[in-house]
C-alpha positions in Angstrom: -7.1 -26.9 -15.8 -4.0 -27.4 -18.3 -3.4 -24.4 -20.6 -1.0 -24.8 -23.7 0.9 -22.1 -24.5 3.8 -21.6 -26.7 7.2 -21.9 -24.4 8.0 -18.6 -25.0 4.6 -17.1 -24.2 4.9 -19.0 -20.9 8.4 -17.5 -20.0 7.2 -14.1 -20.9 4.1 -14.4 -18.6 6.4 -15.7 -15.7 8.8 -12.7 -16.1 5.6 -10.5 -15.3 5.1 -12.2 -12.4 8.7 -12.0 -11.4 8.3 -8.1 -11.6 5.1 -8.3 -9.9 7.0 -10.0 -7.1 9.4 -7.2 -7.1 7.2 -4.2 -6.6 5.0 -6.4 -4.0 8.7 -7.1 -2.5 9.5 -3.3 -2.4 5.6 -2.4 -1.1 6.1 -4.5 1.9 9.8 -3.4 2.8 8.2 0.3 2.3 5.5 -0.5 4.8 5.7 1.5 8.2 4.6 -1.9 9.9 7.7 -3.9 8.0 6.5 -7.9 8.1 10.0 -10.0 8.0 7.9 -13.1 7.5 6.3 -11.6 4.4 9.3 -10.1 3.3 11.1 -13.4 3.4 8.9 -15.3 2.2 8.3 -12.8 -1.3 12.0 -13.1 -1.5 12.2 -17.0 -1.4 9.3 -17.3 -4.0 11.2 -14.4 -6.1 14.4 -16.6 -5.9 12.5 -19.4 -7.0 10.5 -18.3 -10.0 13.4 -16.6 -11.2 15.4 -20.0 -11.1 12.9 -21.7 -12.6 12.3 -19.6 -15.7 16.2 -19.9 -15.8 15.9 -23.3 -16.2 12.7 -23.2 -18.6 15.0 -20.7 -20.9 18.1 -23.2 -21.1 15.9 -25.9 -21.9 14.0 -23.9 -24.6 17.3 -23.1 -25.8 18.8 -26.7 -25.8 15.4 -27.9 -27.8 16.0 -25.1 -30.5 19.7 -25.7 -30.8 18.9 -29.6 -31.5 16.5 -28.9 -34.0 
């Protein structure tokens, strides 16, 4: 399924997902039954998503400057 969003709407939604990952990561890390594999996976996903948002923002800025 494909949804069409304005670039800023999509980036805002992705930023919300980063905040969700931050909270989830903190909850897992604070758990008495610390699951390092889960912490590692969450951190990897957080890093990946953060990089992708940065790349999308750069692409969006480039389009605005060219226009």
